[in-house]
N, C-alpha and C positions, 0 to 999 in steps of 0.2 A: 427134526425127528419125523419120520414118515409113519405116524401112528395109524392104528386101524381106523380111527374116526377121520383122519385126513384122507386116507385111501377111499373111504366111502364118499366123502365130500367131493373128491376129484371125480369119482364116477358119476355122482349126482349132477355135477355142473357141466359134464361133457356134452357139447351140442346145444347148450342153453343159449338162446339169443333173445333179445327184447322183442316186443310187439313190432310189427312191420309198419314203418312210418309212411311208406308209399300207399299201403292199404288205408291208413288213417286219412291221408290226404284225399284219396279217392272217395272215401266215405263222407268227408266234409263237403266235397263238391256235390255229391248226390243230395245230401241234406239241404243244401242251398237251392236245389231245384224242386223240392217238394212243395205241395200246395199249402203254404203257410208263410207268414212274414219271416224274413231272415232271423234266425236265432230265437224264434218265438217258443220253441220247446225247451229253451233253457238248458239245464244240465243234462236232460235226457239226450240231447244231441251229442254232448261230449261223451256220455256213456256209450251211446251207439257207435261212435267213432272208435272208442277204445276197444269195444267188443269185436268190431270188424278188424281192427289191427291185430287183435289176438288170434281170431279164428281164420282170417284171410279167406282162402277159397271155400272154407266150410261155413261161411257166414250165412248162407241161405238155408243151411240144414237146421232141423229142429233142435232146440236145446233139451238136453237130458240132465236132470238135476239130482244131486245126492248130497246128503250131509253125513259127515264122518265125525263121531264123537270119540275122541281119544281119552282113555281112562287110565289113571295110575294114582297110587298113593305116594305120600311124601313124608320122609323121615322128620322133617322140620315140625310136624304136628306135635312132636314130643315137647316142644317149647311153649305150648298153649297159645298158638297164634290163630286158632279157629274157634268159632262158636259151636261147631259140630264135631263129634268124634270121628276118628279115622274110618270107622265102620260104615259111615254114610256113603263113602265112595262105592263100596260093594252094593249097598242097599239101593242106591240110585241107578246103578247099572242094571240091577234086577228090575227096577221100575221102568227103565227104558225098554227092556226086553218084554215086559208085560204090557207095553203100550200105554203107560199111565202118566208120563211126564209131559211138561209143556211142549218140549220139542217134538214129541210124538203127535200131539194135536196139530201143531203147525206144519209138520212134514206131511201129514196125511191131507190136510186142507189144501196145501199148495203142490201136492203131487211130487214130493221129494223123497227119493229112496233114503232110508235111514240105516246106518250100520254103526255098531259100537266096536271100537278097537281096544281090546285089553292089552295094554303094553306093560302094565305094572300094578294091577289091583292086588291088594294083599288078601286074597281069598281065592278059593277054587270055584270057578264059575261053571254053571251048567252049560251043556251044548245048546246052541240056539242058532237058527238060520240067520239072525241079524247080528250075531256076535262073531267077530273075527279074533280068534285066540292067538295072540303073539306075545305072551308074557315074557319079558326079559328078566324081571326080578319082581319080588313082592314089595314093590315100593322103592323109592330112592333112599339114599342115606341121609342122615341128619347133616345138612350143609353147614350148620353152625360149628360142627366139629371136624368135618372132613368133606371132600368133594362129594357132590350129590350123586355122581356116577363115576365108576372107573372108566378108563378109555374103552375097554371092551364092552361095557354096558352101553356107553354112549353110541359106539359103532353099531351095536345090535339094534338099539332103539331107532337110530337113523335108517338102518336097513329095513325096519318095519315100515317106516314112512315111505321109503322108496318102493317097496312091494305093494303097498296100498295104492299108490299113484299108478303103478303099472296095471294093477287089476282094474282100477277105475277106467283107465284108457281102454283096456280090453273089453270092458262092459259098455263102452260107447258113451260114458258120462262126459259131459262137456262143461258143466257148471258145478263147482264143488264148494260146499260150505264146510268150514273147519270149526268144529266145536270141541269141548273138553269136559271132563269131570274128574276132579281130584281134590279132596279136602287138603288144604294147605297150599294149593298152587297159586293163590294170590300173593303169598309171601315170596315165592320164587319169582313171580312176575314183577313184583315191586323191586326186588333186588336187581333183576335184569334191566328194568327201566332205568334205575340209577346208574348201573354200569355202562349202559349204552348212551344215555343222554347227559349224564353228569348231574342229574337232579338230586336234591337232598332227599333222604329217606322220608322225612315228614311230609314232603310234597308228593311223593310217588306212592305212598302207602295209604290204602283205604281200609274200610271196615270189613271187606270181604263178604262173608256170609252174615254179617251183622253183629260183630263182637261189641261188647260194651266198652266204656271209657277206659277202665283199667287195663283190660286186655288189649285195647288199641294202642295204648302207650307202650305196653310190653312188645307188641308186634313191631312198632317202629324201632324200638331198641334192638330187637332181634335182627331186623334188616340192617341196621347200622353195624352190628357185630359181624354179621355175615360178610358185609362189604369190607370190613377191616381185616377179616381173616383171608378172604379170597380177592387178591388184587388181579382181576382178570386182564390178561394182556391182549386178548383178541376174542372175537365172537365165539369161536369154537371152545376156547378155554372158559369163557363165561358160561356157555351152555353146559359144559361138563361139571363145573364147580357149583353153580347156583341155579341150574335148570332143573328139569324133571324128566322122567322117562317119556311121559306123554308130550311134553314140550319139545323134546328132541325128535320124536316121531313126527309131530306136526310140522316142525321146521323143515325136516327132510322131505315130507310129502309136498310142501309148498314149492320147494326147489324142483323136485321131480315133476310135479304137475305143471309148473311153468315151462319146463323143458318140453312137456307134452302139449303145450299150447292150450291149457285149460283156463277157464275163468275162475279165479279164486276169490270167494266172498269171505272176508275175514269177519269173525264174530266180535267178541268183547275183549276184555283186558288180557287174558291169558293167550287167546288166539292171536291178538295183535303183538304180544311179546314174542311169540314164535315167528310171526311175520317179520318183525323188526330184526330178529336174528337171521332169518332167511335172507333178507336184503343185505344185511351186514356181511354175510358169507358169500352171497351171489347177487350183486346189485341189479342185474337184469330182471330179477324176480319182481321188482317194484312195479313194472308196467302191467303185470297180470293181476294185481291186487285191486279189489274194491272193498272199501270199508262199509260193512253192513249197517253199523250203528255206532253211536257214542254211548258208552255205559256211564254209570255213576261213579265208577272207580277213578280217582284223580289221576292215577298213573296212565290210564287209558288215553286221556287227552294228551298227555306228554308224548306218548308213543305215536299217536296220530299226527301230531305236529312234527315229530322226528321223521316220520315217513312221508310227510306232506300229503296226507290223505284226508279228504273231506267226507265224513260219514253220510250215508243216505238218510238215516233215521236218527232221531234223538228223542227217545221215549222214556228216559229215566230208568232204563232196565239195568239189572246187574245179576242176571240169572246164569249166563253162560249156556252151555249145552249146544250152542249153535243157533239159539232162538233168534237173535237179532239178524244173523246172516240169512236165515231162511225167510224171515219177514221181508228182507230187502230183495229177494230173488224176483218177485213179480215186477218190481220196478225195472230191473235189468231186462226182463223179458219184454216189458212194455216198450222200452227204448228200442230194442232190436226189431220188434214187430212194427213199430211206426216207421222205422228206417226201411224195412223190407216191403211194407204193404201200402203205404201212402202213395197216391198218384203224384206224378210230376206235373208242373204247369203245362208242359207240352202234351203229355198223354191225356190230361183232363180238359184241354182246351181252355184253360184259365189264363187270363191276362196277367203278366208279371208286373212287378212294381215299375211305375213309369219313371221314377228318378231315384 
């Protein structure tokens, strides 16, 4: 069946190719000529080569950074799976717009443009220069009883992600952090993790915003019931039935941004769930991903292993918002600056290794 969401996916993946291995090889050769022992910059060398393979002829251009926080509410909150009420999604979006959240501090410190994308917040939000208003619906449906989205809602949410990626390209942004805000979305991410990796709900489900023991047991039971109800047959079906509006938009943005040859810095559990769906839908996206950090959510580690991604940071964080991704951006900038600016043995007149 050629559904609306399939049509959007076909459009998203048209022209998508993986990072260029010839450019990666060229980068590795240059790294070996720099004034340092071979391989002495460790993983920074691998990162530099990956960024050159992504950017190709644009590798010498300055990096322009942005973080996008996709926000939406989730119908599954009716099942008591979060420590915070649904209204906190709206309240935190207002906090982002008032410049008061952790991500605001980090984005300002590291010179990262910040934008909030309303895909499905259950509230009427005020106009603001940092708010991109693309509400598809006032929250997803309760996935315990029905699919989280209709096909039309899924297609529209994916189109939001496609549009945001196009606007980022037009703005000259080259390194994108993908963050989120949505009370209840760790339940969705846990179910997605199980569906993609085959992990048991007890292993993929964490405490999210800090629920207590009884609520945690309830959350695991809800994830088990969701998986029993929705036997996803493919990543697009998984996204529609147990995803969320912001997760759908994030997934689509990653595919579209990879097509546009952008560096994608993935944040925590929910962001990585979207990345895993993006790779399941379009495997060539994998080469454009950098895992910013490893969160405390147990499902996050399962997804990182599924994607074969090694995170840059491991700070015990579980905040979301794009915070771990933005913290990792200076490391990526450092890798590229070393590659571009270090002297070679020949240019510096330094003797190379004798054996």
